[in-house]
C-alpha positions in Angstrom: 1.7 24.9 -20.3 4.5 24.6 -17.9 3.2 23.3 -14.4 3.7 25.7 -11.4 6.0 24.6 -8.6 3.2 23.0 -6.6 1.9 20.9 -9.5 5.1 19.7 -10.7 5.3 16.0 -10.2 7.7 14.4 -7.4 10.3 12.3 -9.0 9.5 8.5 -8.1 11.6 6.4 -5.9 11.0 3.8 -8.4 9.3 4.1 -11.7 6.8 1.3 -11.7 5.2 2.6 -14.9 7.7 1.3 -17.0 6.9 -2.1 -16.2 3.1 -1.9 -17.0 3.6 -4.6 -19.6 4.6 -6.9 -16.9 2.3 -8.7 -14.3 2.4 -7.7 -10.9 1.0 -9.7 -7.9 -0.5 -7.7 -4.9 -0.4 -9.3 -1.4 -1.3 -8.2 1.8 -1.1 -9.9 5.0 -0.6 -9.3 8.7 1.9 -10.2 11.6 0.7 -12.1 14.5 -0.7 -9.9 17.1 -1.4 -7.1 14.7 -5.1 -7.4 15.5 -6.0 -7.1 11.8 -9.0 -8.7 10.5 -9.4 -10.2 7.1 -11.9 -7.8 6.0 -9.3 -5.2 6.2 -6.6 -7.0 4.4 -9.1 -7.4 1.6 -10.3 -3.7 1.4 -6.5 -2.7 1.4 -5.4 -5.4 -1.5 -8.3 -3.7 -3.6 -7.2 -0.2 -2.7 -3.7 -0.7 -3.7 -4.8 -2.6 -6.9 -6.9 0.0 -7.9 -4.0 2.7 -7.6 -1.6 0.9 -9.5 -4.2 0.6 -12.3 -5.7 4.2 -12.0 -2.4 6.1 -11.1 0.5 3.9 -12.4 -1.5 2.9 -15.6 -1.1 -0.9 -15.6 -3.9 -2.7 -17.6 -6.2 -4.4 -15.1 -5.3 -7.8 -16.7 -1.7 -7.4 -15.5 -2.6 -6.9 -11.8 -3.3 -10.1 -9.8 -4.9 -9.8 -6.3 -4.6 -12.5 -4.0 -7.5 -13.2 -2.0 -7.1 -12.7 1.6 -9.5 -15.4 2.5 -7.7 -17.9 0.5 -4.5 -18.1 2.0 -3.0 -18.0 5.4 -1.4 -14.6 5.5 -0.8 -14.3 9.1 3.0 -15.0 8.7 5.7 -14.2 11.1 8.1 -13.7 8.6 8.2 -10.1 6.9 9.3 -11.2 3.4 9.1 -14.8 3.0 9.3 -17.6 0.5 5.4 -18.3 0.5 4.1 -15.0 -1.4 6.9 -15.5 -3.7 6.2 -19.0 -4.5 2.5 -18.1 -5.2 3.4 -14.9 -7.2 5.8 -17.3 -9.4 2.8 -19.7 -9.8 0.6 -17.3 -11.0 2.9 -16.2 -13.6 3.8 -12.6 -12.3 7.0 -10.6 -13.0 6.6 -8.6 -9.7 5.4 -8.9 -6.1 3.9 -6.1 -4.0 3.9 -7.1 -0.8 2.5 -5.3 1.9 2.2 -6.2 5.7 -0.1 -4.7 8.3 2.0 -4.5 11.5 -0.5 -3.0 13.9 -4.3 -2.3 13.2 -6.7 -0.7 15.5 -10.7 -0.2 14.9 -12.6 1.1 17.8 -16.1 2.0 18.2 -16.4 5.4 20.2 -20.0 5.9 19.9 -23.3 4.3 20.2 -24.3 6.2 16.8 -21.8 4.0 15.1 -18.8 6.5 15.1 -15.3 5.0 14.8 -11.5 5.9 15.1 -8.8 3.6 13.9 -5.3 3.5 12.6 -3.1 1.2 10.7 1.0 0.8 10.1 2.3 -1.3 7.2 5.6 -2.0 5.7 5.9 -2.6 2.1 8.0 -3.7 -0.7 8.5 -4.3 -4.3 10.0 -7.4 -5.5 11.7 -8.6 -8.7 10.6 -12.1 -9.0 13.2 -13.0 -11.8 16.4 -11.9 -9.4 14.4 -12.0 -6.1 15.6 -8.6 -5.2 13.9 -5.7 -3.6 13.3 -2.9 -6.3 11.9 -0.5 -3.9 12.3 0.8 -1.7 16.0 1.6 -3.1 17.2 1.5 0.7 16.3 -1.2 3.1 14.3 -4.3 2.7 10.7 -2.3 3.3 9.3 0.7 3.9 7.0 1.9 6.7 3.5 4.2 6.5 1.3 4.6 8.7 -2.5 6.3 8.6 -5.2 7.5 11.4 -9.1 8.3 11.4 -9.7 10.4 14.4 -13.4 10.2 14.0 -15.7 8.5 11.1 -19.3 9.1 11.6 -20.4 6.9 9.0 -19.1 3.6 10.4 -16.9 1.2 10.4 -16.8 0.3 6.6 -16.2 3.8 5.6 -13.4 4.0 8.3 -11.6 1.0 7.0 -12.0 2.5 3.7 -10.2 5.6 4.5 -7.2 3.8 6.1 -7.0 1.6 3.0 -7.0 4.5 0.8 -4.3 6.6 3.0 -2.1 3.4 2.7 -2.5 2.6 -1.1 -2.0 6.4 -1.7 1.4 6.4 0.3 2.6 3.3 -1.3 1.7 4.1 -4.5 2.8 7.8 -4.8 6.6 6.6 -4.6 6.1 4.5 -7.8 5.0 7.1 -10.3 5.4 10.7 -11.0 3.1 12.0 -8.1 1.9 15.7 -8.3 3.2 17.6 -5.5 -0.3 19.1 -4.7 -1.5 15.3 -4.2 1.6 14.0 -2.6 0.2 14.3 1.1 -3.1 13.0 2.1 -5.5 13.6 5.1 -5.3 10.6 6.9 -1.7 9.7 6.8 0.6 9.9 9.8 3.8 11.6 8.7 7.1 9.9 9.7 10.4 12.1 9.6 11.6 10.2 6.7 8.5 10.6 4.3 8.3 14.5 5.4 11.9 14.6 4.0 11.0 12.6 1.0 8.4 15.0 0.0 10.7 18.2 0.7 13.6 16.7 -1.0 11.9 16.0 -4.2 
């Protein structure tokens, strides 16, 4: 059965699935002054790793998550040597580095209602050549997500932000169906809208 136009996959910017037999090292960190807490970094790391296993079909043993509590991830540099060195030491071939540049989570009601937003930059790096594989243009790609109101508490709000960012990052790395390309909590930039239209 041929898929309809709405179900046809969008061509990935980089086909990470072709490298599923290699080892990928997942790092999330935050810039100073971003307001990010370590709990959120850990949740985001897990969300990205799960997407790589579930959607890009990496074997779970080929995905190494860096523990946000074990490293000094509040680094001023966008793409610094420290995560590359740690990834090399772990025996990884690829590094997916995501940096949180802005994070807010606010309680808006006595009943434990929350609103929040996050903005990140992400890049996939080949550790053998020390080159950026994705995005094809530039040294990183920006994504943002926002939860206007979550009535089930801070943990669920953080989970929604993390799931949205993980989806936005990984959808560029495998043939994502058009019908599932967007997600409810993402904030669309002009470039991201064009990416969806042009594919």
